[in-house]
PADO-710285 format. One record per residue (C-alpha): residue number from 1; chain; x, y, z. Coordinates in nm, 3 decimals. Each point is the difference from the previous one (the first is absolute). Layout:
<sites>
(site NUM, "A", (X, Y, Z)),
...
</sites>
This chain:
<sites>
(site 1, "A", (-5.484, 7.575, 4.588)),
(site 2, "A", (-0.267, -0.273, 0.027)),
(site 3, "A", (0.057, -0.343, 0.142)),
(site 4, "A", (0.093, -0.231, -0.291)),
(site 5, "A", (-0.148, -0.295, 0.185)),
(site 6, "A", (-0.336, 0.179, 0.007)),
(site 7, "A", (0.014, 0.046, -0.377)),
(site 8, "A", (0.064, -0.368, -0.064)),
(site 9, "A", (-0.316, -0.093, 0.187)),
(site 10, "A", (-0.203, 0.157, -0.282)),
(site 11, "A", (0.199, -0.138, -0.292)),
(site 12, "A", (-0.200, -0.265, -0.180)),
(site 13, "A", (0.189, -0.330, 0.003)),
(site 14, "A", (0.081, -0.154, -0.337)),
(site 15, "A", (-0.216, -0.300, -0.091)),
(site 16, "A", (0.264, -0.163, -0.216)),
(site 17, "A", (-0.175, -0.299, -0.168)),
(site 18, "A", (0.313, -0.211, 0.018)),
(site 19, "A", (0.037, 0.054, 0.374)),
(site 20, "A", (-0.370, -0.075, 0.048)),
(site 21, "A", (0.038, -0.319, -0.202)),
(site 22, "A", (0.293, -0.107, 0.218)),
(site 23, "A", (-0.193, 0.087, 0.314)),
(site 24, "A", (-0.304, -0.202, -0.109)),
(site 25, "A", (0.216, -0.301, -0.084)),
(site 26, "A", (0.142, 0.000, 0.354)),
(site 27, "A", (-0.346, 0.068, 0.145)),
(site 28, "A", (-0.162, -0.292, -0.186)),
(site 29, "A", (0.286, -0.249, 0.040)),
(site 30, "A", (0.119, 0.107, 0.348)),
(site 31, "A", (0.352, -0.070, -0.119)),
(site 32, "A", (0.267, 0.227, -0.150)),
(site 33, "A", (0.179, -0.282, -0.183)),
(site 34, "A", (-0.308, -0.135, -0.177)),
(site 35, "A", (-0.112, 0.354, -0.081)),
(site 36, "A", (0.339, 0.065, -0.159)),
(site 37, "A", (-0.018, -0.318, -0.208)),
(site 38, "A", (-0.349, 0.085, -0.122)),
(site 39, "A", (0.116, 0.343, -0.113)),
(site 40, "A", (0.325, -0.117, -0.156)),
(site 41, "A", (0.223, 0.204, 0.230)),
(site 42, "A", (0.227, -0.068, 0.295)),
(site 43, "A", (-0.122, -0.019, 0.356)),
(site 44, "A", (0.217, 0.298, 0.081)),
(site 45, "A", (-0.173, 0.202, -0.272)),
(site 46, "A", (-0.346, -0.088, 0.135)),
(site 47, "A", (0.102, 0.084, 0.355)),
(site 48, "A", (0.152, 0.331, -0.111)),
(site 49, "A", (-0.312, 0.086, -0.202)),
(site 50, "A", (-0.235, -0.065, 0.292)),
(site 51, "A", (0.229, 0.189, 0.238)),
(site 52, "A", (0.002, 0.300, -0.233)),
(site 53, "A", (-0.380, -0.008, -0.018)),
(site 54, "A", (-0.019, -0.006, 0.380)),
(site 55, "A", (0.228, 0.302, 0.017)),
(site 56, "A", (-0.210, 0.189, -0.254)),
(site 57, "A", (-0.323, -0.078, 0.183)),
(site 58, "A", (0.145, 0.052, 0.346)),
(site 59, "A", (-0.144, -0.327, 0.135)),
(site 60, "A", (0.116, -0.354, 0.064)),
(site 61, "A", (-0.173, -0.240, -0.237)),
(site 62, "A", (0.145, -0.326, 0.134)),
(site 63, "A", (0.128, -0.123, 0.330)),
(site 64, "A", (0.308, -0.205, -0.078)),
(site 65, "A", (0.018, -0.313, 0.215)),
(site 66, "A", (0.122, -0.360, 0.002)),
(site 67, "A", (-0.322, -0.117, -0.171)),
(site 68, "A", (0.019, 0.245, -0.286)),
(site 69, "A", (-0.140, 0.349, -0.061)),
(site 70, "A", (-0.325, 0.060, 0.189)),
(site 71, "A", (-0.220, 0.276, -0.151)),
(site 72, "A", (-0.084, 0.294, 0.223)),
(site 73, "A", (-0.331, 0.186, 0.000)),
(site 74, "A", (0.160, 0.243, -0.245)),
(site 75, "A", (0.079, -0.287, -0.238)),
(site 76, "A", (-0.358, -0.128, 0.011)),
(site 77, "A", (-0.128, 0.347, -0.081)),
(site 78, "A", (0.250, 0.056, -0.280)),
(site 79, "A", (-0.050, -0.343, -0.157)),
(site 80, "A", (-0.362, 0.067, -0.088)),
(site 81, "A", (0.084, 0.334, -0.162)),
(site 82, "A", (0.315, -0.131, -0.167)),
(site 83, "A", (-0.192, -0.272, -0.181)),
(site 84, "A", (-0.239, 0.259, -0.135)),
(site 85, "A", (0.285, 0.231, -0.105)),
(site 86, "A", (0.178, -0.276, -0.192)),
(site 87, "A", (-0.327, -0.116, -0.151)),
(site 88, "A", (-0.080, 0.352, -0.116)),
(site 89, "A", (0.347, 0.025, -0.156)),
(site 90, "A", (-0.063, -0.320, -0.197)),
(site 91, "A", (-0.345, 0.123, -0.104)),
(site 92, "A", (0.145, 0.332, -0.112)),
(site 93, "A", (0.254, -0.180, -0.219)),
(site 94, "A", (-0.276, -0.219, -0.146)),
(site 95, "A", (-0.220, 0.301, -0.070)),
(site 96, "A", (0.279, 0.192, -0.172)),
(site 97, "A", (0.073, -0.307, -0.208)),
(site 98, "A", (-0.364, -0.012, -0.107)),
(site 99, "A", (0.003, 0.371, -0.087)),
(site 100, "A", (0.307, -0.059, -0.216)),
(site 101, "A", (-0.204, -0.253, -0.195)),
(site 102, "A", (0.188, -0.302, 0.124)),
(site 103, "A", (-0.184, -0.325, -0.070)),
(site 104, "A", (0.104, -0.173, 0.318)),
(site 105, "A", (-0.126, 0.069, 0.351)),
(site 106, "A", (-0.084, -0.152, 0.333)),
(site 107, "A", (-0.312, 0.006, 0.216)),
(site 108, "A", (-0.066, -0.160, 0.339)),
(site 109, "A", (-0.347, -0.062, 0.140)),
(site 110, "A", (-0.163, -0.179, 0.292)),
(site 111, "A", (-0.315, -0.211, -0.029)),
(site 112, "A", (-0.199, -0.132, 0.294)),
(site 113, "A", (-0.140, -0.352, 0.011)),
(site 114, "A", (-0.338, 0.105, -0.140)),
(site 115, "A", (0.172, 0.108, -0.322)),
(site 116, "A", (0.225, -0.298, -0.066)),
(site 117, "A", (-0.258, -0.241, -0.145)),
(site 118, "A", (-0.093, 0.196, -0.310)),
(site 119, "A", (0.030, 0.380, 0.020)),
(site 120, "A", (0.379, 0.017, 0.045)),
(site 121, "A", (0.083, -0.265, -0.265)),
(site 122, "A", (-0.231, 0.155, -0.259)),
(site 123, "A", (0.134, 0.348, 0.077)),
(site 124, "A", (0.362, -0.105, -0.046)),
(site 125, "A", (-0.075, -0.198, -0.318)),
(site 126, "A", (-0.178, 0.300, -0.150)),
(site 127, "A", (0.284, 0.228, 0.104)),
(site 128, "A", (0.267, -0.228, -0.147)),
(site 129, "A", (-0.181, -0.024, -0.334)),
(site 130, "A", (0.006, 0.377, -0.031)),
(site 131, "A", (0.342, 0.062, 0.155)),
(site 132, "A", (0.213, -0.313, -0.048)),
(site 133, "A", (0.326, 0.171, 0.097)),
(site 134, "A", (-0.117, 0.126, 0.338)),
(site 135, "A", (0.110, -0.227, 0.283)),
(site 136, "A", (-0.276, -0.065, 0.254)),
(site 137, "A", (0.076, -0.107, 0.358)),
(site 138, "A", (-0.291, -0.116, 0.217)),
(site 139, "A", (-0.029, -0.046, 0.375)),
(site 140, "A", (-0.291, -0.185, 0.156)),
(site 141, "A", (-0.115, -0.050, 0.355)),
(site 142, "A", (-0.216, 0.135, 0.279)),
(site 143, "A", (-0.107, 0.364, -0.026)),
(site 144, "A", (0.189, 0.123, 0.306)),
(site 145, "A", (0.328, -0.144, -0.130)),
(site 146, "A", (-0.054, 0.148, -0.345)),
(site 147, "A", (-0.082, 0.343, 0.143)),
(site 148, "A", (0.324, -0.011, 0.199)),
(site 149, "A", (0.188, -0.076, -0.321)),
(site 150, "A", (-0.175, 0.293, -0.165)),
(site 151, "A", (0.099, 0.235, 0.282)),
(site 152, "A", (0.358, -0.126, -0.027)),
(site 153, "A", (0.006, 0.068, -0.373)),
(site 154, "A", (0.038, -0.366, -0.094)),
(site 155, "A", (-0.310, 0.010, -0.225)),
(site 156, "A", (-0.155, 0.292, -0.183)),
(site 157, "A", (-0.364, -0.081, 0.070)),
(site 158, "A", (-0.211, -0.268, 0.164)),
(site 159, "A", (-0.332, -0.149, -0.105)),
(site 160, "A", (-0.146, -0.183, 0.296)),
(site 161, "A", (-0.314, -0.087, 0.189)),
(site 162, "A", (0.082, 0.037, 0.372)),
(site 163, "A", (-0.203, -0.143, 0.283)),
(site 164, "A", (-0.296, 0.202, 0.129)),
(site 165, "A", (0.089, 0.290, 0.232)),
(site 166, "A", (0.359, 0.012, -0.130)),
(site 167, "A", (0.144, 0.350, 0.031)),
(site 168, "A", (0.214, 0.126, -0.286)),
(site 169, "A", (0.307, 0.201, 0.101)),
(site 170, "A", (-0.060, 0.377, -0.051)),
(site 171, "A", (0.313, 0.014, -0.217)),
(site 172, "A", (-0.186, -0.215, -0.252)),
(site 173, "A", (-0.290, 0.087, -0.226)),
(site 174, "A", (-0.269, -0.260, -0.074)),
(site 175, "A", (-0.245, -0.012, -0.291)),
(site 176, "A", (-0.292, -0.243, 0.016)),
(site 177, "A", (-0.009, -0.257, -0.280)),
(site 178, "A", (-0.285, -0.234, 0.091)),
(site 179, "A", (-0.179, -0.162, 0.289)),
(site 180, "A", (0.055, -0.361, 0.098)),
(site 181, "A", (-0.126, -0.235, 0.270)),
(site 182, "A", (0.141, -0.298, 0.183)),
(site 183, "A", (-0.174, -0.332, -0.046)),
(site 184, "A", (0.041, -0.343, 0.153)),
(site 185, "A", (0.177, -0.216, -0.255)),
(site 186, "A", (-0.011, -0.380, -0.033)),
(site 187, "A", (0.055, -0.252, -0.277)),
(site 188, "A", (-0.291, -0.052, -0.238)),
(site 189, "A", (-0.093, -0.343, 0.142)),
(site 190, "A", (0.050, 0.087, 0.366)),
(site 191, "A", (-0.264, -0.161, 0.227)),
(site 192, "A", (-0.138, 0.346, 0.077)),
(site 193, "A", (0.000, 0.122, -0.361)),
(site 194, "A", (-0.342, 0.094, -0.137)),
(site 195, "A", (-0.173, -0.071, 0.330)),
(site 196, "A", (-0.255, 0.278, 0.054)),
(site 197, "A", (0.001, -0.032, 0.377)),
(site 198, "A", (0.368, 0.028, 0.096)),
(site 199, "A", (0.019, 0.130, 0.357)),
(site 200, "A", (0.277, 0.148, 0.209)),
(site 201, "A", (0.004, -0.327, 0.194)),
(site 202, "A", (0.076, -0.182, -0.327)),
(site 203, "A", (0.282, 0.242, -0.079)),
(site 204, "A", (0.150, -0.025, 0.347)),
(site 205, "A", (0.053, -0.375, -0.052)),
(site 206, "A", (0.207, 0.052, -0.314)),
(site 207, "A", (0.376, 0.031, -0.037)),
(site 208, "A", (0.085, 0.362, -0.074)),
(site 209, "A", (0.302, 0.135, -0.188)),
(site 210, "A", (0.112, 0.305, 0.196)),
(site 211, "A", (0.293, 0.239, 0.016)),
(site 212, "A", (0.178, 0.083, 0.323)),
(site 213, "A", (0.101, 0.335, -0.150)),
(site 214, "A", (-0.369, 0.100, -0.005)),
(site 215, "A", (-0.063, -0.063, 0.367)),
(site 216, "A", (-0.248, 0.281, 0.049)),
(site 217, "A", (-0.209, -0.123, -0.290)),
(site 218, "A", (-0.013, -0.354, 0.138)),
(site 219, "A", (-0.100, 0.137, 0.340)),
(site 220, "A", (-0.293, 0.177, -0.165)),
(site 221, "A", (-0.104, -0.323, -0.173)),
(site 222, "A", (0.010, -0.182, 0.332)),
(site 223, "A", (-0.198, 0.281, 0.161)),
(site 224, "A", (-0.270, -0.050, -0.264)),
(site 225, "A", (-0.037, -0.364, 0.102)),
(site 226, "A", (-0.003, 0.086, 0.370)),
(site 227, "A", (-0.260, 0.274, -0.048)),
(site 228, "A", (-0.231, -0.262, -0.150)),
(site 229, "A", (0.064, -0.239, 0.287)),
(site 230, "A", (0.212, -0.233, -0.214)),
(site 231, "A", (0.347, -0.123, 0.089)),
(site 232, "A", (0.265, 0.135, -0.243)),
(site 233, "A", (0.182, -0.247, -0.226)),
(site 234, "A", (0.275, -0.194, 0.176)),
(site 235, "A", (0.139, -0.174, -0.310)),
(site 236, "A", (0.215, 0.258, -0.174)),
(site 237, "A", (0.306, -0.006, -0.224)),
(site 238, "A", (0.215, 0.310, 0.031)),
(site 239, "A", (0.171, 0.107, -0.322)),
(site 240, "A", (0.123, 0.322, -0.158)),
(site 241, "A", (-0.024, -0.117, -0.362)),
(site 242, "A", (-0.310, 0.064, -0.204)),
(site 243, "A", (0.116, -0.260, -0.253)),
(site 244, "A", (0.018, -0.271, 0.265)),
(site 245, "A", (-0.337, 0.103, 0.143)),
(site 246, "A", (-0.166, -0.034, -0.340)),
(site 247, "A", (0.172, -0.335, -0.058)),
(site 248, "A", (-0.122, -0.125, 0.340)),
(site 249, "A", (-0.354, 0.104, -0.085)),
(site 250, "A", (0.015, -0.174, -0.339)),
(site 251, "A", (0.138, -0.326, 0.142)),
(site 252, "A", (-0.182, -0.035, 0.331)),
(site 253, "A", (-0.304, 0.104, 0.202)),
(site 254, "A", (0.189, 0.306, 0.124)),
(site 255, "A", (-0.185, 0.334, -0.024)),
(site 256, "A", (0.111, 0.363, 0.025)),
(site 257, "A", (-0.133, 0.355, -0.002)),
(site 258, "A", (0.152, 0.165, -0.308)),
(site 259, "A", (-0.079, 0.289, -0.230)),
(site 260, "A", (-0.225, -0.070, -0.298)),
(site 261, "A", (0.255, 0.127, -0.250)),
(site 262, "A", (0.274, -0.222, 0.142)),
(site 263, "A", (-0.191, -0.318, -0.091)),
(site 264, "A", (-0.186, 0.128, -0.305)),
(site 265, "A", (0.177, -0.227, -0.249)),
(site 266, "A", (-0.064, -0.318, 0.198)),
(site 267, "A", (-0.359, 0.102, 0.069)),
(site 268, "A", (-0.076, 0.075, -0.365)),
(site 269, "A", (0.159, -0.331, -0.100)),
(site 270, "A", (-0.223, -0.187, 0.245)),
(site 271, "A", (0.291, -0.115, 0.218)),
(site 272, "A", (-0.100, 0.203, 0.306)),
(site 273, "A", (-0.333, 0.064, 0.163)),
(site 274, "A", (-0.045, 0.326, 0.188)),
(site 275, "A", (-0.236, 0.073, 0.286)),
(site 276, "A", (-0.078, 0.359, 0.080)),
(site 277, "A", (-0.038, 0.043, 0.377)),
(site 278, "A", (-0.117, 0.343, 0.111)),
(site 279, "A", (0.080, -0.092, 0.362)),
(site 280, "A", (0.372, 0.042, -0.070)),
(site 281, "A", (0.165, 0.339, -0.059)),
(site 282, "A", (0.045, -0.015, -0.375)),
(site 283, "A", (-0.010, 0.338, -0.175)),
(site 284, "A", (0.323, 0.098, -0.175)),
(site 285, "A", (0.103, 0.292, -0.217)),
(site 286, "A", (0.249, -0.061, -0.279)),
(site 287, "A", (0.219, 0.304, -0.049)),
(site 288, "A", (0.284, 0.148, -0.200)),
(site 289, "A", (0.254, 0.150, 0.240)),
(site 290, "A", (0.287, 0.239, -0.080)),
(site 291, "A", (0.237, 0.223, 0.197)),
(site 292, "A", (-0.130, 0.354, 0.038)),
(site 293, "A", (0.347, 0.151, -0.036)),
(site 294, "A", (0.098, -0.180, -0.319)),
(site 295, "A", (-0.145, 0.022, -0.350)),
(site 296, "A", (-0.007, -0.321, -0.199)),
(site 297, "A", (0.256, -0.030, -0.279)),
(site 298, "A", (-0.145, -0.049, -0.353)),
(site 299, "A", (0.058, -0.378, -0.003)),
(site 300, "A", (-0.190, -0.036, 0.329)),
(site 301, "A", (-0.276, 0.232, -0.120)),
(site 302, "A", (-0.046, -0.224, -0.303)),
(site 303, "A", (-0.020, -0.310, 0.220)),
(site 304, "A", (-0.263, 0.170, 0.218)),
(site 305, "A", (-0.195, 0.088, -0.315)),
(site 306, "A", (-0.003, -0.366, -0.105)),
(site 307, "A", (-0.094, -0.105, 0.354)),
(site 308, "A", (-0.304, 0.229, -0.008)),
(site 309, "A", (-0.102, -0.131, -0.343)),
(site 310, "A", (0.022, -0.361, 0.115)),
(site 311, "A", (-0.180, 0.073, 0.328)),
(site 312, "A", (-0.284, 0.178, -0.178)),
(site 313, "A", (-0.036, -0.288, -0.246)),
(site 314, "A", (0.003, -0.273, 0.265)),
(site 315, "A", (-0.185, 0.187, 0.274)),
(site 316, "A", (-0.256, 0.224, -0.176)),
(site 317, "A", (-0.168, 0.197, 0.275)),
(site 318, "A", (0.071, -0.026, 0.369)),
(site 319, "A", (-0.199, -0.246, 0.212)),
(site 320, "A", (-0.158, 0.134, 0.314)),
(site 321, "A", (0.218, -0.019, 0.308)),
</sites>
């Protein structure tokens, strides 16, 4: 008779959504008690649920210590997949609800900074007019963060315009929407505005709004100055908020290198002046990104349809990159 232990090695472990939910709560909070409170169960129940999952998987997910549960390499690996599994379960429920003809639904999307000024708002307003009972949840931020959320199943698709040379994860599928470029942005009455002879030396003397999270990009900007024999800017303000950066530009002599679409409203209203500098790496590609392994539910497909309509209306044609 065969070894029963050998047979169990090939039995697929059960991915019980409830156990995965308990596991993720402990993983995210690093605390059994807070995870229990968030799930409306006792700490003993959470601990038992995680222990049972560990037994089913045959690995230790957390190292229990005086400073709380520390995730193991197995936990880090499972967490990414667990988020997708739970997300797919929610999407399946939403899709079945739509197929039943239910009027209510839920869709989650991510929009990069280049979309937040006009494309995302107009898309959502159009969507809500046609489907007032569908709840829309939006996430905004830098492309890399949004793509991570997409991989984790926290959003169903992402519309973003990542920095040049950004590599999209092979688990994701990207469709080009339009081309965009970065431009130097300043307030409309900035001392350099409308001057036809602005040089790199002039720009190096300005105060720049920068982001420490985009270190490689700032290094390339500095390299552009150095290659021309000009000292890079020394007056910088580090911030991770696009809103604050735009406010600083509007209220001071601060300048920044931002995408055209991000400042389109202020530029069209005459509040900002933009200066196209070919010396700086500026080509961007706006894209619609989805997970290869997951089909969009009907509510998300409808939101994508409206996004494409709005994009085509606002950005007819694709400028050369």
